N, C-alpha and C positions, 0 to 999 in steps of 0.2 A: 572789556569782557563783562565787567560787573553790570554796566548799563544794559547789555543784551540780556543778562539773566533777569533783571528786574522787568524789562519790557516783556519778556516771555511770560513771566508769572502774572503780570498785570493783564495781559491779553486773554488769559484763561477765564477771567471774570467778566470780560466784555463779550457782547454778542458778535460772533464772527460770521462773515459771509460764507455760504456753503462752498466747500472745497470742490473744485472741478476735477473729477476723477477721469483719467484716461482709461478706456476699456482695455482689458487684457486680451491679447490676441489668442485665437484658438490654438490649443496646444498641438505640437507635433508629437503625437503619441510614440512613434517609433524612436525618434531622437531622445525623448524623455526616458524611455526604457533603457536605452543604451547608456545614457548618462547615469542613471541610477545604478546600473551594474558596475560602471567604472568607479563611481564614488564608493560603492560597497567594498570594492577591492582595496581602495585607499584605506578605508576604515579598518578592515581586517588586518592590513599590514601594520598600521599604527598600533593596533591592539596587541599584535604579536611582538612588535618591537619593544613596547613598554612592559610586556609581561603582565598585562591586566592592571597596571598601577593606576592610581587616581591621578588624573591630569588636570585637577583644579588649578585655577590661576592663583598665584601667590597673593595673599592678603585679602582676596575677595571670596574664596571658597566656592567659586562657581566654575562651571565648564560651559562655554557657549556653543559647543558643537551641536549642530542640528542633526537630525536623523538623515540618512542618505536620501530618502524620498523628499524630505522638506528642502534640503539643499539643492536638489535637482530642480524643484519648482521655483526656487528663488533664482537660480541661474537662468532658467527659461524666461522668467519675468524680466530679468535684466537684459533681455534680448539675446541671450546665449553668450557664452564666454569664448566661443570658437574664434580663433585668430586674434583675440584681444590681449590686453595687458591688464591683469587684475592685481590690485593691491589690497591686502587684508590688514586692516589696522587693528591689531590684537591677534596676531597669527597663532599664538599658542603652540600646539604641536604640529601645525601646518596642514591640518586636514582640508581646509578650504582651498589653500593654494595648490596643494597636490591634486585635489579633485578638479580644480579648474584646468590644470595641465593635462590631466587624464581625459578631460572633456575638450581637449584640443585647443586650449588657450596657447598663445605664442609665448607668453611670459607671465609669471606670477611670483610676487614677492610679498613679504609681510613684515610689519614692525611689531616689536614686543618689548616690554620693560626689561631692563637688564636683570632685575630680580627673578625673572622667569627664564634665565639662561639655560637651565637644565632641560627645558623643552626643545631647545635648539638641537641637542644631541639626538633626541628622539626623532625630530623632524628630518634631520640630515640622514640618519640611519634608515628611516623609512623610505625616503626619496631614493636612496641608493638601491634598496631592494626592488623598487618599482622601476628602476632605470631612468629616473628623472634627474636631469642635470641642470635645467634652466630655471631653478627655483632658488630664492635667496631669503634666508632668515636674517633680519636686521635688528640689532639692538638699538632701541631709542624710545624716548618719551614722546608720545603722540602730540603732546602740547607744544613741542618745540620742533617738530618736523617742518621742513620748508618745501615750497613748490619745486625746488631743484632736486630734492630727494625723490620726487614723484613724477618727474618729467616723462611724458608719454603715456601715463596711465589712462586706460579707457573705462575700466570698471572699478568701483570702490565698494568694498564690503567691510562692515564693522559690526560685530556683536558688542555694541558699546555699553551694554547694561553694567552699571557700577563704575563706569569710567568717569573721571572728574569732568565737570561741566566745561572748564576751559579747554580741555583736550577735545571734547566734542565740538566745541565752537571752532577750534583750529582745523579740525577735520573738514567742516563745512566750508571754511575759508579756502582750504586747498582745492575743494571741488569747484569753487568759483575761479580760482587762479589758474588751474591747469586746463588749458583749452581743449585738450583731447578727451576729457572725461565725458562719457556718454550716459552712464548709469550709476546709481548709488543705491546701496541697500543698508539700512540701519534698522533698529528695533525699538519698540516701545520701552520706555525707561522712566525712572522716577523724575528725570529732568524733562522729559518729552512725552506727554500723554496723548498727543494727537499728531497725525501727519501734517496738519495745518501749521503747527508750530515749527516743524522741521522745514517745511517749504518756505515759510517766511524768512528763515535764516539762510536757506540755500540761495534764494533768488535775490538779485539786485538789479541795477539798471542795465547791466551788461549781460547777465546770465539769467536764463529762465528755465526752470525744471517743471515737470508736471508729475503728479502722483498717480500710481496705479492703485487698484483696489488692495486693501490690506490682505496679506497672505497669512493665514493662521498655520503656524508651524509647531513642531515638537522638537525638543532637545533630546539628547541621549539620556539625560536625567529624567525624561518623561514630563518635563515642564511644558506648558503651552505658552507660546510667545506670538507676538504680532510682528511680522516683518513688513517693513515699508520700503517700497522700491520707487525711485524717482528717475525719470528719463529726461535727458536734456531736450528742451524744445527749441531753444535758440540761443545764440551767443553773438554779441557785437564785439568784434576784434578791435 
């Protein structure tokens, strides 16, 4: 892990080849509007369940929840989550996983640090109100999650801002190891200041991803963030 960190920092000071960006497909406006409304319903339910309480992540003082409009755009860029299996690494109160299911994903689960276990109560109570049964909040340190824990996942989402570097590296390793992964969404962070850096760590001799144009999004805390979506281009089994 340490060598990867040093390589990433060194390459920032080197001249890099231009990143080949895959064009974003034209949006399906009607589908996007439907997803925004479905996501808004999830957000309202979570807010009602927690009674307006602050849902910051323990120890970080941040909430990585995007606005409904922003999350819908991210889902669309990922190729849609319909009929897929999404895993949120850093599930929090479950807004992303419940939103994915309301947008017709077949399955959605998430991993969260044990210290944030209070959020599982909110997540499960909100899911019950929404009639969602195929969601699972799992306690676990992302640095130590294995490919067996993620078998079958097709979409990977992580608001990894503030996450330890080794946990971020393990997440990308999982994206390489699990052959069913089709799309990945992460965000600009102090450890990763360009999509080129992420792409270099995602790709290897067997797996190749390509980057979509940066999506400029907003969080519920009105912060501006950069979402980076990567689609799998090829895989050698």
